[in-house]
mmCIF file of the N, C-alpha and C atoms, coordinates in Angstrom:
data_MODEL
# 
_entry.id   MODEL 
# 
loop_
_atom_site.group_PDB 
_atom_site.id 
_atom_site.type_symbol 
_atom_site.label_atom_id 
_atom_site.label_alt_id 
_atom_site.label_comp_id 
_atom_site.label_asym_id 
_atom_site.label_entity_id 
_atom_site.label_seq_id 
_atom_site.pdbx_PDB_ins_code 
_atom_site.Cartn_x 
_atom_site.Cartn_y 
_atom_site.Cartn_z 
_atom_site.occupancy 
_atom_site.B_iso_or_equiv 
_atom_site.pdbx_formal_charge 
_atom_site.auth_seq_id 
_atom_site.auth_comp_id 
_atom_site.auth_asym_id 
_atom_site.auth_atom_id 
_atom_site.pdbx_PDB_model_num 
ATOM 1   N N  . MET A 1 1  ? 102.707 214.528 216.595 1.00 0.00 ? 1  MET A N  1 
ATOM 2   C CA . MET A 1 1  ? 103.751 213.997 217.434 1.00 0.00 ? 1  MET A CA 1 
ATOM 3   C C  . MET A 1 1  ? 103.936 212.524 217.085 1.00 0.00 ? 1  MET A C  1 
ATOM 4   N N  . THR A 1 2  ? 105.145 212.134 216.933 1.00 0.00 ? 2  THR A N  1 
ATOM 5   C CA . THR A 1 2  ? 105.448 210.727 216.648 1.00 0.00 ? 2  THR A CA 1 
ATOM 6   C C  . THR A 1 2  ? 106.441 210.206 217.672 1.00 0.00 ? 2  THR A C  1 
ATOM 7   N N  . THR A 1 3  ? 106.363 208.971 217.941 1.00 0.00 ? 3  THR A N  1 
ATOM 8   C CA . THR A 1 3  ? 107.318 208.343 218.866 1.00 0.00 ? 3  THR A CA 1 
ATOM 9   C C  . THR A 1 3  ? 108.077 207.267 218.108 1.00 0.00 ? 3  THR A C  1 
ATOM 10  N N  . LEU A 1 4  ? 109.299 207.259 218.343 1.00 0.00 ? 4  LEU A N  1 
ATOM 11  C CA . LEU A 1 4  ? 110.135 206.229 217.736 1.00 0.00 ? 4  LEU A CA 1 
ATOM 12  C C  . LEU A 1 4  ? 110.498 205.226 218.822 1.00 0.00 ? 4  LEU A C  1 
ATOM 13  N N  . THR A 1 5  ? 110.297 204.012 218.557 1.00 0.00 ? 5  THR A N  1 
ATOM 14  C CA . THR A 1 5  ? 110.630 202.975 219.530 1.00 0.00 ? 5  THR A CA 1 
ATOM 15  C C  . THR A 1 5  ? 111.565 201.981 218.884 1.00 0.00 ? 5  THR A C  1 
ATOM 16  N N  . THR A 1 6  ? 112.358 201.405 219.721 1.00 0.00 ? 6  THR A N  1 
ATOM 17  C CA . THR A 1 6  ? 113.227 200.335 219.247 1.00 0.00 ? 6  THR A CA 1 
ATOM 18  C C  . THR A 1 6  ? 112.815 199.066 219.968 1.00 0.00 ? 6  THR A C  1 
ATOM 19  N N  . PRO A 1 7  ? 112.949 197.968 219.320 1.00 0.00 ? 7  PRO A N  1 
ATOM 20  C CA . PRO A 1 7  ? 112.559 196.726 219.990 1.00 0.00 ? 7  PRO A CA 1 
ATOM 21  C C  . PRO A 1 7  ? 113.470 196.465 221.202 1.00 0.00 ? 7  PRO A C  1 
ATOM 22  N N  . LEU A 1 8  ? 112.885 195.980 222.265 1.00 0.00 ? 8  LEU A N  1 
ATOM 23  C CA . LEU A 1 8  ? 113.652 195.670 223.470 1.00 0.00 ? 8  LEU A CA 1 
ATOM 24  C C  . LEU A 1 8  ? 114.459 194.405 223.245 1.00 0.00 ? 8  LEU A C  1 
ATOM 25  N N  . ALA A 1 9  ? 115.660 194.445 223.691 1.00 0.00 ? 9  ALA A N  1 
ATOM 26  C CA . ALA A 1 9  ? 116.493 193.247 223.599 1.00 0.00 ? 9  ALA A CA 1 
ATOM 27  C C  . ALA A 1 9  ? 115.958 192.205 224.573 1.00 0.00 ? 9  ALA A C  1 
ATOM 28  N N  . THR A 1 10 ? 116.125 190.979 224.216 1.00 0.00 ? 10 THR A N  1 
ATOM 29  C CA . THR A 1 10 ? 115.672 189.917 225.120 1.00 0.00 ? 10 THR A CA 1 
ATOM 30  C C  . THR A 1 10 ? 116.573 189.918 226.350 1.00 0.00 ? 10 THR A C  1 
ATOM 31  N N  . ALA A 1 11 ? 116.074 189.382 227.409 1.00 0.00 ? 11 ALA A N  1 
ATOM 32  C CA . ALA A 1 11 ? 116.843 189.344 228.655 1.00 0.00 ? 11 ALA A CA 1 
ATOM 33  C C  . ALA A 1 11 ? 118.124 188.548 228.427 1.00 0.00 ? 11 ALA A C  1 
ATOM 34  N N  . PRO A 1 12 ? 119.239 189.042 228.961 1.00 0.00 ? 12 PRO A N  1 
ATOM 35  C CA . PRO A 1 12 ? 120.495 188.316 228.743 1.00 0.00 ? 12 PRO A CA 1 
ATOM 36  C C  . PRO A 1 12 ? 120.472 186.968 229.447 1.00 0.00 ? 12 PRO A C  1 
ATOM 37  N N  . ARG A 1 13 ? 121.075 186.024 228.797 1.00 0.00 ? 13 ARG A N  1 
ATOM 38  C CA . ARG A 1 13 ? 121.160 184.693 229.415 1.00 0.00 ? 13 ARG A CA 1 
ATOM 39  C C  . ARG A 1 13 ? 122.082 184.757 230.623 1.00 0.00 ? 13 ARG A C  1 
ATOM 40  N N  . ALA A 1 14 ? 121.877 183.851 231.530 1.00 0.00 ? 14 ALA A N  1 
ATOM 41  C CA . ALA A 1 14 ? 122.759 183.791 232.698 1.00 0.00 ? 14 ALA A CA 1 
ATOM 42  C C  . ALA A 1 14 ? 124.168 183.493 232.205 1.00 0.00 ? 14 ALA A C  1 
ATOM 43  N N  . LEU A 1 15 ? 125.074 184.324 232.614 1.00 0.00 ? 15 LEU A N  1 
ATOM 44  C CA . LEU A 1 15 ? 126.445 184.158 232.168 1.00 0.00 ? 15 LEU A CA 1 
ATOM 45  C C  . LEU A 1 15 ? 127.134 183.081 232.994 1.00 0.00 ? 15 LEU A C  1 
ATOM 46  N N  . ALA A 1 16 ? 127.805 182.191 232.316 1.00 0.00 ? 16 ALA A N  1 
ATOM 47  C CA . ALA A 1 16 ? 128.570 181.163 233.018 1.00 0.00 ? 16 ALA A CA 1 
ATOM 48  C C  . ALA A 1 16 ? 129.815 181.820 233.608 1.00 0.00 ? 16 ALA A C  1 
ATOM 49  N N  . PRO A 1 17 ? 130.204 181.414 234.798 1.00 0.00 ? 17 PRO A N  1 
ATOM 50  C CA . PRO A 1 17 ? 131.392 182.012 235.395 1.00 0.00 ? 17 PRO A CA 1 
ATOM 51  C C  . PRO A 1 17 ? 132.636 181.688 234.568 1.00 0.00 ? 17 PRO A C  1 
ATOM 52  N N  . THR A 1 18 ? 133.456 182.673 234.407 1.00 0.00 ? 18 THR A N  1 
ATOM 53  C CA . THR A 1 18 ? 134.695 182.489 233.661 1.00 0.00 ? 18 THR A CA 1 
ATOM 54  C C  . THR A 1 18 ? 135.768 181.911 234.575 1.00 0.00 ? 18 THR A C  1 
ATOM 55  N N  . ALA A 1 19 ? 136.895 181.582 233.990 1.00 0.00 ? 19 ALA A N  1 
ATOM 56  C CA . ALA A 1 19 ? 138.010 181.079 234.793 1.00 0.00 ? 19 ALA A CA 1 
ATOM 57  C C  . ALA A 1 19 ? 138.459 182.132 235.803 1.00 0.00 ? 19 ALA A C  1 
ATOM 58  N N  . PHE A 1 20 ? 138.426 183.382 235.409 1.00 0.00 ? 20 PHE A N  1 
ATOM 59  C CA . PHE A 1 20 ? 138.796 184.474 236.320 1.00 0.00 ? 20 PHE A CA 1 
ATOM 60  C C  . PHE A 1 20 ? 137.824 184.560 237.488 1.00 0.00 ? 20 PHE A C  1 
ATOM 61  N N  . ASP A 1 21 ? 136.520 184.411 237.210 1.00 0.00 ? 21 ASP A N  1 
ATOM 62  C CA . ASP A 1 21 ? 135.520 184.433 238.286 1.00 0.00 ? 21 ASP A CA 1 
ATOM 63  C C  . ASP A 1 21 ? 135.748 183.290 239.262 1.00 0.00 ? 21 ASP A C  1 
ATOM 64  N N  . ARG A 1 22 ? 136.043 182.100 238.727 1.00 0.00 ? 22 ARG A N  1 
ATOM 65  C CA . ARG A 1 22 ? 136.291 180.947 239.598 1.00 0.00 ? 22 ARG A CA 1 
ATOM 66  C C  . ARG A 1 22 ? 137.547 181.166 240.435 1.00 0.00 ? 22 ARG A C  1 
ATOM 67  N N  . ALA A 1 23 ? 138.564 181.778 239.848 1.00 0.00 ? 23 ALA A N  1 
ATOM 68  C CA . ALA A 1 23 ? 139.792 182.058 240.591 1.00 0.00 ? 23 ALA A CA 1 
ATOM 69  C C  . ALA A 1 23 ? 139.534 183.060 241.712 1.00 0.00 ? 23 ALA A C  1 
ATOM 70  N N  . LEU A 1 24 ? 138.725 184.081 241.434 1.00 0.00 ? 24 LEU A N  1 
ATOM 71  C CA . LEU A 1 24 ? 138.394 185.051 242.478 1.00 0.00 ? 24 LEU A CA 1 
ATOM 72  C C  . LEU A 1 24 ? 137.611 184.402 243.611 1.00 0.00 ? 24 LEU A C  1 
ATOM 73  N N  . LEU A 1 25 ? 136.691 183.512 243.277 1.00 0.00 ? 25 LEU A N  1 
ATOM 74  C CA . LEU A 1 25 ? 135.930 182.808 244.318 1.00 0.00 ? 25 LEU A CA 1 
ATOM 75  C C  . LEU A 1 25 ? 136.847 181.938 245.169 1.00 0.00 ? 25 LEU A C  1 
ATOM 76  N N  . ALA A 1 26 ? 137.773 181.230 244.516 1.00 0.00 ? 26 ALA A N  1 
ATOM 77  C CA . ALA A 1 26 ? 138.709 180.382 245.260 1.00 0.00 ? 26 ALA A CA 1 
ATOM 78  C C  . ALA A 1 26 ? 139.589 181.229 246.164 1.00 0.00 ? 26 ALA A C  1 
ATOM 79  N N  . LEU A 1 27 ? 140.066 182.366 245.664 1.00 0.00 ? 27 LEU A N  1 
ATOM 80  C CA . LEU A 1 27 ? 140.889 183.259 246.475 1.00 0.00 ? 27 LEU A CA 1 
ATOM 81  C C  . LEU A 1 27 ? 140.099 183.806 247.660 1.00 0.00 ? 27 LEU A C  1 
ATOM 82  N N  . SER A 1 28 ? 138.854 184.157 247.412 1.00 0.00 ? 28 SER A N  1 
ATOM 83  C CA . SER A 1 28 ? 138.004 184.674 248.477 1.00 0.00 ? 28 SER A CA 1 
ATOM 84  C C  . SER A 1 28 ? 137.805 183.624 249.574 1.00 0.00 ? 28 SER A C  1 
ATOM 85  N N  . ARG A 1 29 ? 137.567 182.388 249.177 1.00 0.00 ? 29 ARG A N  1 
ATOM 86  C CA . ARG A 1 29 ? 137.388 181.312 250.167 1.00 0.00 ? 29 ARG A CA 1 
ATOM 87  C C  . ARG A 1 29 ? 138.673 181.080 250.949 1.00 0.00 ? 29 ARG A C  1 
ATOM 88  N N  . ALA A 1 30 ? 139.815 181.096 250.254 1.00 0.00 ? 30 ALA A N  1 
ATOM 89  C CA . ALA A 1 30 ? 141.096 180.882 250.927 1.00 0.00 ? 30 ALA A CA 1 
ATOM 90  C C  . ALA A 1 30 ? 141.376 181.998 251.931 1.00 0.00 ? 30 ALA A C  1 
ATOM 91  N N  . LEU A 1 31 ? 141.091 183.223 251.560 1.00 0.00 ? 31 LEU A N  1 
ATOM 92  C CA . LEU A 1 31 ? 141.295 184.341 252.482 1.00 0.00 ? 31 LEU A CA 1 
ATOM 93  C C  . LEU A 1 31 ? 140.370 184.243 253.692 1.00 0.00 ? 31 LEU A C  1 
ATOM 94  N N  . ALA A 1 32 ? 139.144 183.799 253.473 1.00 0.00 ? 32 ALA A N  1 
ATOM 95  C CA . ALA A 1 32 ? 138.210 183.637 254.590 1.00 0.00 ? 32 ALA A CA 1 
ATOM 96  C C  . ALA A 1 32 ? 138.703 182.564 255.549 1.00 0.00 ? 32 ALA A C  1 
ATOM 97  N N  . ARG A 1 33 ? 139.214 181.440 255.007 1.00 0.00 ? 33 ARG A N  1 
ATOM 98  C CA . ARG A 1 33 ? 139.748 180.378 255.867 1.00 0.00 ? 33 ARG A CA 1 
ATOM 99  C C  . ARG A 1 33 ? 140.968 180.873 256.635 1.00 0.00 ? 33 ARG A C  1 
ATOM 100 N N  . PHE A 1 34 ? 141.837 181.627 255.967 1.00 0.00 ? 34 PHE A N  1 
ATOM 101 C CA . PHE A 1 34 ? 143.030 182.160 256.618 1.00 0.00 ? 34 PHE A CA 1 
ATOM 102 C C  . PHE A 1 34 ? 142.646 183.108 257.749 1.00 0.00 ? 34 PHE A C  1 
ATOM 103 N N  . ALA A 1 35 ? 141.697 183.987 257.496 1.00 0.00 ? 35 ALA A N  1 
ATOM 104 C CA . ALA A 1 35 ? 141.265 184.943 258.517 1.00 0.00 ? 35 ALA A CA 1 
ATOM 105 C C  . ALA A 1 35 ? 140.647 184.219 259.708 1.00 0.00 ? 35 ALA A C  1 
ATOM 106 N N  . HIS A 1 36 ? 139.867 183.179 259.437 1.00 0.00 ? 36 HIS A N  1 
ATOM 107 C CA . HIS A 1 36 ? 139.236 182.421 260.515 1.00 0.00 ? 36 HIS A CA 1 
ATOM 108 C C  . HIS A 1 36 ? 140.306 181.726 261.371 1.00 0.00 ? 36 HIS A C  1 
ATOM 109 N N  . GLY A 1 37 ? 141.271 181.105 260.723 1.00 0.00 ? 37 GLY A N  1 
ATOM 110 C CA . GLY A 1 37 ? 142.345 180.442 261.459 1.00 0.00 ? 37 GLY A CA 1 
ATOM 111 C C  . GLY A 1 37 ? 143.156 181.416 262.282 1.00 0.00 ? 37 GLY A C  1 
ATOM 112 N N  . ARG A 1 38 ? 143.387 182.596 261.732 1.00 0.00 ? 38 ARG A N  1 
ATOM 113 C CA . ARG A 1 38 ? 144.136 183.624 262.453 1.00 0.00 ? 38 ARG A CA 1 
ATOM 114 C C  . ARG A 1 38 ? 143.376 184.107 263.680 1.00 0.00 ? 38 ARG A C  1 
ATOM 115 N N  . MET A 1 39 ? 142.061 184.257 263.550 1.00 0.00 ? 39 MET A N  1 
ATOM 116 C CA . MET A 1 39 ? 141.256 184.685 264.702 1.00 0.00 ? 39 MET A CA 1 
ATOM 117 C C  . MET A 1 39 ? 141.252 183.613 265.784 1.00 0.00 ? 39 MET A C  1 
ATOM 118 N N  . GLU A 1 40 ? 141.170 182.340 265.387 1.00 0.00 ? 40 GLU A N  1 
ATOM 119 C CA . GLU A 1 40 ? 141.215 181.260 266.367 1.00 0.00 ? 40 GLU A CA 1 
ATOM 120 C C  . GLU A 1 40 ? 142.566 181.216 267.076 1.00 0.00 ? 40 GLU A C  1 
ATOM 121 N N  . ALA A 1 41 ? 143.642 181.423 266.322 1.00 0.00 ? 41 ALA A N  1 
ATOM 122 C CA . ALA A 1 41 ? 144.978 181.424 266.927 1.00 0.00 ? 41 ALA A CA 1 
ATOM 123 C C  . ALA A 1 41 ? 145.115 182.572 267.913 1.00 0.00 ? 41 ALA A C  1 
ATOM 124 N N  . ARG A 1 42 ? 144.575 183.718 267.572 1.00 0.00 ? 42 ARG A N  1 
ATOM 125 C CA . ARG A 1 42 ? 144.640 184.872 268.480 1.00 0.00 ? 42 ARG A CA 1 
ATOM 126 C C  . ARG A 1 42 ? 143.878 184.574 269.776 1.00 0.00 ? 42 ARG A C  1 
ATOM 127 N N  . ALA A 1 43 ? 142.716 183.947 269.653 1.00 0.00 ? 43 ALA A N  1 
ATOM 128 C CA . ALA A 1 43 ? 141.934 183.604 270.849 1.00 0.00 ? 43 ALA A CA 1 
ATOM 129 C C  . ALA A 1 43 ? 142.682 182.582 271.699 1.00 0.00 ? 43 ALA A C  1 
ATOM 130 N N  . ALA A 1 44 ? 143.311 181.598 271.061 1.00 0.00 ? 44 ALA A N  1 
ATOM 131 C CA . ALA A 1 44 ? 144.074 180.592 271.806 1.00 0.00 ? 44 ALA A CA 1 
ATOM 132 C C  . ALA A 1 44 ? 145.269 181.230 272.487 1.00 0.00 ? 44 ALA A C  1 
ATOM 133 N N  . ARG A 1 45 ? 145.916 182.170 271.806 1.00 0.00 ? 45 ARG A N  1 
ATOM 134 C CA . ARG A 1 45 ? 147.078 182.839 272.384 1.00 0.00 ? 45 ARG A CA 1 
ATOM 135 C C  . ARG A 1 45 ? 146.675 183.635 273.624 1.00 0.00 ? 45 ARG A C  1 
ATOM 136 N N  . LEU A 1 46 ? 145.510 184.277 273.575 1.00 0.00 ? 46 LEU A N  1 
ATOM 137 C CA . LEU A 1 46 ? 145.052 185.032 274.746 1.00 0.00 ? 46 LEU A CA 1 
ATOM 138 C C  . LEU A 1 46 ? 144.814 184.114 275.930 1.00 0.00 ? 46 LEU A C  1 
ATOM 139 N N  . SER A 1 47 ? 144.179 182.966 275.692 1.00 0.00 ? 47 SER A N  1 
ATOM 140 C CA . SER A 1 47 ? 143.917 182.058 276.815 1.00 0.00 ? 47 SER A CA 1 
ATOM 141 C C  . SER A 1 47 ? 145.218 181.463 277.334 1.00 0.00 ? 47 SER A C  1 
ATOM 142 N N  . THR A 1 48 ? 146.178 181.190 276.438 1.00 0.00 ? 48 THR A N  1 
ATOM 143 C CA . THR A 1 48 ? 147.475 180.673 276.880 1.00 0.00 ? 48 THR A CA 1 
ATOM 144 C C  . THR A 1 48 ? 148.211 181.718 277.700 1.00 0.00 ? 48 THR A C  1 
ATOM 145 N N  . ASP A 1 49 ? 148.173 182.963 277.257 1.00 0.00 ? 49 ASP A N  1 
ATOM 146 C CA . ASP A 1 49 ? 148.825 184.032 278.019 1.00 0.00 ? 49 ASP A CA 1 
ATOM 147 C C  . ASP A 1 49 ? 148.201 184.191 279.394 1.00 0.00 ? 49 ASP A C  1 
ATOM 148 N N  . ARG A 1 50 ? 146.892 184.077 279.463 1.00 0.00 ? 50 ARG A N  1 
ATOM 149 C CA . ARG A 1 50 ? 146.222 184.164 280.777 1.00 0.00 ? 50 ARG A CA 1 
ATOM 150 C C  . ARG A 1 50 ? 146.619 182.998 281.667 1.00 0.00 ? 50 ARG A C  1 
ATOM 151 N N  . ALA A 1 51 ? 146.732 181.795 281.076 1.00 0.00 ? 51 ALA A N  1 
ATOM 152 C CA . ALA A 1 51 ? 147.137 180.623 281.857 1.00 0.00 ? 51 ALA A CA 1 
ATOM 153 C C  . ALA A 1 51 ? 148.564 180.785 282.367 1.00 0.00 ? 51 ALA A C  1 
ATOM 154 N N  . ARG A 1 52 ? 149.448 181.313 281.518 1.00 0.00 ? 52 ARG A N  1 
ATOM 155 C CA . ARG A 1 52 ? 150.825 181.545 281.946 1.00 0.00 ? 52 ARG A CA 1 
ATOM 156 C C  . ARG A 1 52 ? 150.882 182.577 283.066 1.00 0.00 ? 52 ARG A C  1 
ATOM 157 N N  . GLY A 1 53 ? 150.092 183.625 282.928 1.00 0.00 ? 53 GLY A N  1 
ATOM 158 C CA . GLY A 1 53 ? 150.057 184.645 283.971 1.00 0.00 ? 53 GLY A CA 1 
ATOM 159 C C  . GLY A 1 53 ? 149.577 184.074 285.291 1.00 0.00 ? 53 GLY A C  1 
ATOM 160 N N  . ALA A 1 54 ? 148.557 183.231 285.219 1.00 0.00 ? 54 ALA A N  1 
ATOM 161 C CA . ALA A 1 54 ? 148.053 182.597 286.437 1.00 0.00 ? 54 ALA A CA 1 
ATOM 162 C C  . ALA A 1 54 ? 149.103 181.678 287.032 1.00 0.00 ? 54 ALA A C  1 
ATOM 163 N N  . ALA A 1 55 ? 149.836 180.962 286.171 1.00 0.00 ? 55 ALA A N  1 
ATOM 164 C CA . ALA A 1 55 ? 150.883 180.069 286.674 1.00 0.00 ? 55 ALA A CA 1 
ATOM 165 C C  . ALA A 1 55 ? 151.976 180.859 287.376 1.00 0.00 ? 55 ALA A C  1 
ATOM 166 N N  . ARG A 1 56 ? 152.364 181.983 286.795 1.00 0.00 ? 56 ARG A N  1 
ATOM 167 C CA . ARG A 1 56 ? 153.391 182.823 287.424 1.00 0.00 ? 56 ARG A CA 1 
ATOM 168 C C  . ARG A 1 56 ? 152.892 183.389 288.754 1.00 0.00 ? 56 ARG A C  1 
ATOM 169 N N  . ASP A 1 57 ? 151.633 183.786 288.762 1.00 0.00 ? 57 ASP A N  1 
ATOM 170 C CA . ASP A 1 57 ? 151.065 184.348 289.995 1.00 0.00 ? 57 ASP A CA 1 
ATOM 171 C C  . ASP A 1 57 ? 150.984 183.301 291.096 1.00 0.00 ? 57 ASP A C  1 
ATOM 172 N N  . ASN A 1 58 ? 150.834 182.034 290.714 1.00 0.00 ? 58 ASN A N  1 
ATOM 173 C CA . ASN A 1 58 ? 150.750 180.963 291.711 1.00 0.00 ? 58 ASN A CA 1 
ATOM 174 C C  . ASN A 1 58 ? 152.127 180.465 292.127 1.00 0.00 ? 58 ASN A C  1 
ATOM 175 N N  . GLY A 1 59 ? 153.183 181.059 291.561 1.00 0.00 ? 59 GLY A N  1 
ATOM 176 C CA . GLY A 1 59 ? 154.534 180.704 291.973 1.00 0.00 ? 59 GLY A CA 1 
ATOM 177 C C  . GLY A 1 59 ? 155.077 179.450 291.320 1.00 0.00 ? 59 GLY A C  1 
ATOM 178 N N  . ARG A 1 60 ? 154.574 179.042 290.185 1.00 0.00 ? 60 ARG A N  1 
ATOM 179 C CA . ARG A 1 60 ? 155.117 177.856 289.518 1.00 0.00 ? 60 ARG A CA 1 
ATOM 180 C C  . ARG A 1 60 ? 156.469 178.174 288.891 1.00 0.00 ? 60 ARG A C  1 
ATOM 181 N N  . SER A 1 61 ? 157.282 177.158 288.763 1.00 0.00 ? 61 SER A N  1 
ATOM 182 C CA . SER A 1 61 ? 158.576 177.331 288.108 1.00 0.00 ? 61 SER A CA 1 
ATOM 183 C C  . SER A 1 61 ? 158.381 177.367 286.598 1.00 0.00 ? 61 SER A C  1 
ATOM 184 N N  . LEU A 1 62 ? 159.430 177.716 285.865 1.00 0.00 ? 62 LEU A N  1 
ATOM 185 C CA . LEU A 1 62 ? 159.341 177.739 284.408 1.00 0.00 ? 62 LEU A CA 1 
ATOM 186 C C  . LEU A 1 62 ? 159.107 176.347 283.841 1.00 0.00 ? 62 LEU A C  1 
ATOM 187 N N  . VAL A 1 63 ? 159.683 175.324 284.457 1.00 0.00 ? 63 VAL A N  1 
ATOM 188 C CA . VAL A 1 63 ? 159.481 173.954 283.992 1.00 0.00 ? 63 VAL A CA 1 
ATOM 189 C C  . VAL A 1 63 ? 158.020 173.549 284.198 1.00 0.00 ? 63 VAL A C  1 
ATOM 190 N N  . ALA A 1 64 ? 157.476 173.872 285.354 1.00 0.00 ? 64 ALA A N  1 
ATOM 191 C CA . ALA A 1 64 ? 156.074 173.548 285.626 1.00 0.00 ? 64 ALA A CA 1 
ATOM 192 C C  . ALA A 1 64 ? 155.155 174.311 284.685 1.00 0.00 ? 64 ALA A C  1 
ATOM 193 N N  . GLU A 1 65 ? 155.513 175.543 284.385 1.00 0.00 ? 65 GLU A N  1 
ATOM 194 C CA . GLU A 1 65 ? 154.709 176.347 283.463 1.00 0.00 ? 65 GLU A CA 1 
ATOM 195 C C  . GLU A 1 65 ? 154.744 175.745 282.058 1.00 0.00 ? 65 GLU A C  1 
ATOM 196 N N  . ALA A 1 66 ? 155.917 175.327 281.602 1.00 0.00 ? 66 ALA A N  1 
ATOM 197 C CA . ALA A 1 66 ? 156.035 174.710 280.282 1.00 0.00 ? 66 ALA A CA 1 
ATOM 198 C C  . ALA A 1 66 ? 155.264 173.401 280.230 1.00 0.00 ? 66 ALA A C  1 
ATOM 199 N N  . GLU A 1 67 ? 155.330 172.631 281.277 1.00 0.00 ? 67 GLU A N  1 
ATOM 200 C CA . GLU A 1 67 ? 154.579 171.370 281.346 1.00 0.00 ? 67 GLU A CA 1 
ATOM 201 C C  . GLU A 1 67 ? 153.084 171.642 281.304 1.00 0.00 ? 67 GLU A C  1 
ATOM 202 N N  . PHE A 1 68 ? 152.652 172.647 282.013 1.00 0.00 ? 68 PHE A N  1 
ATOM 203 C CA . PHE A 1 68 ? 151.235 173.031 282.025 1.00 0.00 ? 68 PHE A CA 1 
ATOM 204 C C  . PHE A 1 68 ? 150.782 173.444 280.629 1.00 0.00 ? 68 PHE A C  1 
ATOM 205 N N  . THR A 1 69 ? 151.625 174.242 279.955 1.00 0.00 ? 69 THR A N  1 
ATOM 206 C CA . THR A 1 69 ? 151.283 174.702 278.615 1.00 0.00 ? 69 THR A CA 1 
ATOM 207 C C  . THR A 1 69 ? 151.160 173.525 277.657 1.00 0.00 ? 69 THR A C  1 
ATOM 208 N N  . LEU A 1 70 ? 152.076 172.581 277.727 1.00 0.00 ? 70 LEU A N  1 
ATOM 209 C CA . LEU A 1 70 ? 152.015 171.404 276.855 1.00 0.00 ? 70 LEU A CA 1 
ATOM 210 C C  . LEU A 1 70 ? 150.757 170.585 277.112 1.00 0.00 ? 70 LEU A C  1 
ATOM 211 N N  . ARG A 1 71 ? 150.356 170.470 278.344 1.00 0.00 ? 71 ARG A N  1 
ATOM 212 C CA . ARG A 1 71 ? 149.146 169.704 278.655 1.00 0.00 ? 71 ARG A CA 1 
ATOM 213 C C  . ARG A 1 71 ? 147.888 170.416 278.184 1.00 0.00 ? 71 ARG A C  1 
ATOM 214 N N  . VAL A 1 72 ? 147.893 171.726 278.256 1.00 0.00 ? 72 VAL A N  1 
ATOM 215 C CA . VAL A 1 72 ? 146.722 172.499 277.829 1.00 0.00 ? 72 VAL A CA 1 
ATOM 216 C C  . VAL A 1 72 ? 146.544 172.379 276.323 1.00 0.00 ? 72 VAL A C  1 
ATOM 217 N N  . ARG A 1 73 ? 147.622 172.417 275.572 1.00 0.00 ? 73 ARG A N  1 
ATOM 218 C CA . ARG A 1 73 ? 147.539 172.336 274.119 1.00 0.00 ? 73 ARG A CA 1 
ATOM 219 C C  . ARG A 1 73 ? 147.175 170.951 273.717 1.00 0.00 ? 73 ARG A C  1 
# 
């Protein structure tokens, strides 16, 4: 019985990121920032809607409600 072996290749060097890899990373970061901003806006919109609902329930006028909204922001 004989065994044939081939020499093992040396471990590959760490590959430097290509321009495409850097572009994908930049796009990924931009999408993450966009998603975060969108989630914050949604949370702010919910609290504003609740404040408006409370203002309507308390009998405020539309002018008073708009003034309240401007002060909250």
